[in-house]
C-alpha positions in Angstrom: 0.0 0.0 0.0 1.4 3.3 -1.1 1.5 6.5 1.0 -1.7 8.0 -0.5 -3.7 4.9 0.2 -2.5 4.8 3.8 -3.8 8.5 4.4 -7.2 7.5 3.0 -7.5 4.3 5.0 -10.2 3.9 7.8 -7.7 2.9 10.5 -5.6 6.0 10.0 -8.6 8.2 10.2 -9.7 6.7 13.5 -6.1 7.1 14.9 -6.0 10.8 14.0 -9.4 11.3 15.6 -8.3 9.8 18.9 -5.1 11.8 18.9 -7.0 15.0 18.3 -9.4 14.2 21.2 -6.5 13.6 23.5 -4.8 16.8 22.6 -8.1 18.7 23.1 -8.7 17.1 26.5 -5.2 17.9 27.7 -5.6 21.5 26.7 -8.8 21.8 28.6 -7.3 20.2 31.7 -4.3 22.6 31.6 -6.5 25.6 31.1 -8.7 24.6 34.1 -5.7 24.1 36.4 -4.3 27.5 35.4 -7.6 29.3 36.2 -8.2 27.5 39.5 -4.6 28.0 40.9 -3.9 31.5 42.5 -1.2 33.5 40.8 0.8 33.8 44.1 1.3 30.1 44.2 2.7 30.1 40.7 5.0 32.9 41.7 6.1 31.0 44.8 6.8 28.0 42.7 8.9 30.2 40.4 10.9 31.6 43.4 11.2 28.7 45.8 12.3 29.7 49.4 11.1 33.3 49.3 8.1 34.8 51.1 5.4 36.4 49.0 4.8 39.2 51.5 5.3 42.6 50.1 6.7 45.3 52.5 4.8 48.6 52.0 7.1 51.1 50.4 5.9 54.1 52.4 6.5 52.3 55.7 9.9 51.1 54.5 11.0 54.6 53.7 10.1 55.7 57.3 12.0 52.8 58.8 15.0 53.3 56.6 15.0 57.0 57.4 15.1 56.2 61.1 17.8 53.7 60.5 19.8 56.4 58.7 19.4 58.6 61.7 20.8 55.9 64.1 23.7 55.3 61.7 24.5 59.1 61.6 24.3 59.3 65.4 26.8 56.4 65.8 29.1 58.0 63.2 28.9 61.3 65.1 29.3 60.1 68.6 31.5 57.0 68.6 34.8 58.8 67.7 34.4 61.1 70.7 33.8 58.3 73.2 37.0 56.7 74.4 38.1 53.8 76.6 39.9 54.6 79.8 42.4 51.9 81.0 43.5 52.4 84.6 46.1 50.9 86.9 45.8 51.3 90.7 48.9 50.6 92.7 48.9 49.7 96.3 51.7 48.6 98.6 51.3 46.0 101.2 53.6 44.1 103.6 54.5 40.7 102.3 53.7 37.8 104.6 56.5 36.7 106.9 57.3 33.1 106.0 60.3 32.6 108.2 60.4 29.4 110.3 58.9 26.0 109.6 58.0 25.0 107.0 59.6 27.9 105.0 63.2 27.3 106.3 62.8 23.5 105.8 62.2 23.9 102.1 63.9 27.1 101.2 66.5 27.7 103.9 66.8 30.8 106.2 66.0 34.2 104.8 67.9 37.4 105.4 68.3 38.6 108.9 65.6 41.2 108.8 62.9 38.5 109.2 61.2 39.2 105.8 58.0 41.2 105.8 59.2 43.3 102.9 56.8 45.7 101.1 55.3 44.5 97.9 53.5 46.4 95.1 50.2 45.2 93.8 48.7 46.5 90.5 45.0 46.4 89.8 43.7 47.1 86.3 40.4 48.7 85.5 38.3 49.7 82.5 35.8 52.4 81.8 34.6 54.9 79.3 34.9 58.6 78.8 33.6 61.5 76.6 35.9 64.0 74.9 34.2 67.3 75.9 36.7 70.0 75.3 40.0 71.0 73.6 42.5 73.7 74.4 45.4 73.8 72.0 46.7 70.2 71.8 45.1 69.3 75.2 41.9 67.2 75.1 39.6 66.8 78.2 37.7 63.6 78.9 34.7 63.6 81.2 34.1 60.3 83.1 32.9 59.0 86.4 34.8 59.5 89.7 34.5 55.7 90.4 36.3 54.9 87.1 39.5 56.8 88.1 39.2 57.3 91.8 42.2 55.2 92.8 44.1 55.3 89.5 47.8 55.8 89.5 48.1 55.4 85.7 45.5 56.3 83.1 45.6 55.5 79.3 43.2 56.6 76.7 42.3 54.1 73.9 40.4 55.1 70.7 38.0 53.4 68.4 40.3 53.7 65.4 43.8 52.4 64.8 45.6 55.3 66.5 48.0 54.6 69.3 46.9 54.7 73.0 47.8 57.9 74.8 48.8 58.4 78.5 46.5 60.7 80.4 46.5 62.5 83.7 43.8 63.3 86.2 42.7 66.9 86.2 40.1 66.8 89.0 37.5 64.5 90.6 34.5 64.9 92.8 32.9 62.1 94.8 29.6 63.9 95.6 28.7 64.1 91.9 30.6 61.0 90.8 32.4 63.0 88.1 36.0 63.3 87.1 38.1 64.9 84.3 41.2 63.6 82.7 43.4 65.1 79.9 45.7 63.9 77.2 47.9 65.6 74.5 47.4 64.9 70.8 48.5 66.9 67.8 46.1 65.0 65.6 42.5 66.2 65.4 40.0 64.2 67.4 36.2 64.9 67.3 34.7 66.5 70.4 31.2 65.5 71.7 28.4 68.0 71.4 26.7 68.6 74.8 22.9 68.9 74.8 20.4 70.1 77.3 19.3 67.5 79.8 16.6 69.8 81.1 14.8 69.3 77.7 14.7 65.5 78.0 11.3 63.9 78.3 10.2 60.4 79.2 9.7 58.4 76.0 12.5 60.2 74.1 14.9 58.0 72.1 18.1 57.3 74.1 21.4 55.9 72.6 24.3 54.7 74.8 27.9 54.7 73.5 30.7 53.1 75.6 32.9 50.1 76.1 30.8 47.5 78.0 32.7 44.4 79.1 35.7 45.6 77.1 33.7 45.6 73.8 35.0 48.8 72.3 32.6 51.4 70.9 29.4 49.6 71.5 26.1 51.4 70.6 22.8 50.4 72.1 19.4 52.0 71.8 16.3 52.5 73.9 14.2 55.2 75.4 14.2 57.5 78.4 12.3 55.5 81.1 12.1 58.1 83.9 13.7 61.3 85.2 14.8 62.6 88.6 15.8 59.2 90.0 17.8 59.2 93.3 19.5 56.7 95.4 22.6 55.9 93.4 25.6 54.1 94.9 28.1 56.0 97.0 25.6 58.6 98.2 26.0 61.0 95.3 23.6 63.9 94.9 22.6 63.5 91.2 19.0 63.3 90.0 19.5 60.5 87.4 18.1 59.9 84.0 16.7 56.3 83.8 16.8 54.4 80.5 16.1 50.9 79.3 19.1 51.3 76.9 21.4 48.3 77.5 24.2 49.4 79.8 26.7 47.0 81.4 30.0 47.2 83.3 32.5 49.3 81.4 29.8 51.7 80.2 30.5 53.9 83.2 31.6 57.3 82.0 30.2 56.7 78.5 27.7 58.9 76.6 23.9 58.8 76.7 22.8 60.8 73.6 19.6 61.9 72.0 18.4 61.4 68.5 20.5 64.4 67.4 23.7 62.9 68.7 23.9 65.4 71.6 25.2 64.1 74.9 22.4 64.3 77.5 23.9 62.1 80.2 26.9 60.3 81.5 26.2 56.6 81.9 27.0 55.8 85.6 25.3 52.7 87.1 22.8 49.9 86.6 20.3 48.1 88.8 20.6 44.4 88.5 19.5 41.2 90.2 22.5 39.3 89.0 25.8 39.1 91.0 27.7 40.0 87.9 25.8 43.2 87.4 24.2 42.3 84.0 21.8 44.7 82.3 18.1 44.2 83.1 16.9 47.4 81.4 17.5 49.7 84.4 20.4 52.0 83.5 21.1 55.4 85.1 22.9 58.4 83.7 24.0 61.7 85.3 22.3 64.6 83.5 24.8 66.5 81.4 23.6 69.8 82.9 24.9 68.6 86.2 28.4 68.4 84.8 28.7 71.5 82.6 29.9 73.8 85.4 31.9 71.0 87.0 34.0 70.8 83.8 35.0 74.5 84.2 35.7 74.0 88.0 38.0 71.0 87.2 40.0 72.9 84.6 40.2 76.1 86.6 41.0 74.7 90.1 41.0 70.9 90.0 38.0 70.6 92.3 34.3 71.5 92.4 33.3 74.7 94.2 29.9 74.2 95.9 27.4 76.8 97.0 26.4 76.5 100.7 23.0 77.3 102.2 23.5 75.9 105.7 20.5 73.6 106.3 20.0 70.0 107.0 17.2 68.6 104.8 14.9 65.6 104.9 11.9 64.3 103.0 8.6 64.9 104.8 6.8 61.6 105.5 3.1 61.4 105.3 2.4 62.1 108.9 4.7 65.1 109.0 3.3 66.5 105.7 -0.2 66.3 107.1 0.8 67.9 110.4 2.5 70.8 108.6 -0.2 71.2 105.9 2.0 70.1 103.1 -0.2 67.6 101.3 0.3 67.7 97.6 3.4 69.9 97.8 6.9 68.8 96.6 10.1 70.0 98.1 12.4 69.4 101.1 12.0 70.0 104.8 14.6 72.1 106.6 14.9 70.1 109.9 18.1 71.9 111.1 19.7 75.3 110.4 23.4 76.1 111.0 23.6 79.1 113.2 25.3 82.0 111.4 24.9 80.3 108.0 23.4 81.9 104.9 20.1 80.3 105.6 20.1 81.6 109.2 21.0 85.1 108.0 18.4 85.0 105.3 15.6 84.0 107.7 15.1 80.3 106.9 14.2 78.4 110.1 13.8 74.8 111.1 10.4 73.5 109.9 10.4 75.6 106.7 9.5 73.6 103.6 11.4 74.7 100.6 9.5 74.3 97.3 11.3 76.5 94.8 14.7 77.9 94.1 14.8 80.9 91.8 11.3 80.0 90.6 12.3 76.4 89.7 10.4 73.6 91.5 12.5 71.5 93.8 11.1 67.9 93.8 13.0 66.6 96.8 16.1 66.7 98.9 18.6 65.6 96.2 17.4 68.1 93.5 17.6 70.9 96.1 21.1 70.0 97.3 22.3 69.8 93.7 20.7 73.1 92.7 22.2 74.9 95.8 25.6 73.3 95.1 25.6 74.7 91.6 25.0 78.3 92.9 28.1 80.5 92.9 29.5 81.9 96.1 28.2 85.4 96.5 25.2 84.9 94.4 21.8 85.9 95.7 19.1 83.3 95.4 15.4 83.3 96.1 13.9 80.4 98.1 10.2 79.8 98.2 9.2 78.3 101.6 6.0 77.2 103.2 5.8 78.1 106.9 2.7 77.4 109.0 0.7 77.2 105.7 1.9 80.5 104.4 4.1 80.7 101.2 7.0 83.2 101.4 10.0 84.1 99.2 13.3 84.7 101.0 16.5 86.0 99.4 19.7 84.4 100.6 23.3 85.3 99.8 25.1 82.0 99.1 28.5 81.3 100.5 31.2 78.8 99.4 30.9 75.4 101.0 33.6 74.6 103.5 33.6 70.9 104.6 34.8 71.7 108.0 32.1 74.3 108.6 29.4 72.1 107.2 30.5 69.4 109.7 30.5 71.7 112.7 27.5 70.1 114.5 27.7 72.4 117.5 26.1 75.1 115.3 23.4 72.8 114.0 20.1 74.1 115.5 18.3 72.4 117.2 20.1 69.2 116.5 17.4 66.5 116.6 14.9 64.9 114.2 11.4 64.3 115.4 8.4 62.3 114.0 4.8 62.0 115.0 4.1 58.7 116.8 2.5 56.1 114.5 2.1 52.4 114.6 5.6 51.7 113.2 7.2 54.0 115.9 5.0 52.4 118.6 6.3 49.0 117.6 9.9 50.0 117.4 9.9 51.8 120.8 7.5 49.4 122.4 5.0 52.1 123.2 1.4 51.8 124.2 -1.6 53.1 122.2 -1.9 56.1 124.6 1.8 57.2 124.1 2.0 61.0 123.6 4.6 63.4 122.4 6.9 63.5 119.4 9.4 60.6 119.0 13.1 61.6 118.8 14.4 59.7 115.8 17.9 61.1 115.7 20.1 63.3 117.9 23.1 64.9 116.1 26.3 64.5 118.0 27.7 67.7 119.6 24.5 69.6 118.7 22.5 71.7 121.2 20.0 68.8 121.6 22.9 66.4 122.3 24.5 68.8 124.8 21.1 68.9 126.6 21.2 65.1 126.9 18.4 64.0 124.7 18.5 60.5 123.3 17.0 58.6 120.5 13.7 57.1 121.7 12.8 60.0 124.0 9.4 61.7 123.5 9.3 65.5 123.4 6.2 66.8 125.2 7.2 70.5 125.7 9.5 73.2 124.5 10.5 76.2 126.7 7.6 75.5 129.1 4.9 75.2 126.5 3.2 71.9 125.8 3.7 70.4 122.3 0.8 68.6 120.7 2.2 68.0 117.2 5.2 68.8 115.1 3.7 72.0 113.7 3.5 73.3 117.3 7.1 72.2 117.9 8.4 74.3 115.1 6.2 77.2 115.9 7.5 77.3 119.5 11.0 76.9 118.3 10.6 80.0 116.1 8.8 82.1 118.6 10.2 81.3 122.0 13.7 79.8 121.5 15.5 82.9 120.3 18.0 83.1 123.2 17.7 79.8 125.1 16.2 76.4 124.6 15.1 73.5 126.9 12.8 70.5 126.5 10.3 68.5 128.5 10.5 64.8 127.5 9.5 61.3 128.5 12.1 58.6 128.8 10.8 55.2 129.8 8.3 55.9 132.6 9.9 59.2 133.7 9.0 62.7 132.7 12.1 64.9 132.6 13.2 68.4 131.9 16.6 69.3 130.4 18.9 72.1 131.4 18.7 75.4 129.4 20.9 75.8 126.3 21.9 79.4 125.6 22.6 80.5 122.1 
């Protein structure tokens, strides 16, 4: 059969018909599968391993803009934050190993019996901020506790430049601040200092330092709180609290805002771990607390504090109620130094100081810090509440002299009192009908101490007038104790009267 006969045969026709049907059915099946399968699945099959989620471009631009800011802040601040390597040297008598078993193993020593002095070297690490330059001299601000015992200080940088020896310019334990200097002919960036008074809770906060010897580490968080007190060492700062990660070695480093301006000096952390690991509770000294201190260090090597001449305390709830101070913030002047600026300016025991030069004082530490920053000879206006009346008093500040500030014989009247409450009744084992004001503290060598008062006594009268509450105590002290002072008090089961103290 030739080719033309095969094309016209019945079997060949049937074969072609079946083949055409199969092709048509396959085409219909493929078309149905394509229409019923989502496009995204086809795309996922075409790009195996990649998510099909599309990031919105507008949100991405905002995030990338913020990321650019953080990068710029790091570029700006990191070169001006250095690492401080310290060595503390102490000498100590070496143990005397003469006799058995020393001589048995090593033979007798020299005739002086040993006990020679040995030198011990302790290394430390911290951070610092380059804050000023004069000629080729650079000044680095850090914490007092970073360099307090240092005999040797070396500055290390974030780039490949050599380490440079540094020297201590000045230090102050009360503010936990210190300044060191080094010489460099090469230019080094200086940190830009911001305004810590403008900081608000919720602001971005970026910490730069050398935690755990990891050079130039940058961490980010927010400002958690302001005006925190109670730092280690009894310093007088009102700290900035941040959740920015801060660890050992960050001390002295920079806390900066979103503009790269230094708003604080990282100082301490609160931690539940023995190693002091970060738990999101970091504290920094506000940079405004340090600005004048830098000048004092450079000019004289020490901080010059203004002195008011009062002893301050927080007013507890019972005392605040008795003095009519509910809802008010400030500090209670429990004692006044005789002859001090406060005494000359009219401030008296029992006065509650709420403002200094129009600025609200929110407690003891802020007031102490603000007074310390006043210049000797400066006239300052203190707003006080006395017997429910608010008054402004102008006081001429004097320079603080540590010896004068510790002269308790001039501390008037020299005792701290509290209304009797359940806690005091329990502590002093008093009955429910106990009367008077409890003596919480008697300052040594003060008038109250000279008169023989003791902690636990209960004051019932002043200068012959009965005392019902603490407001009456301060009123009588102001009105009737100008030249002499004596107390009626209860000690145990005995009612006693002191001798008279003449001013």
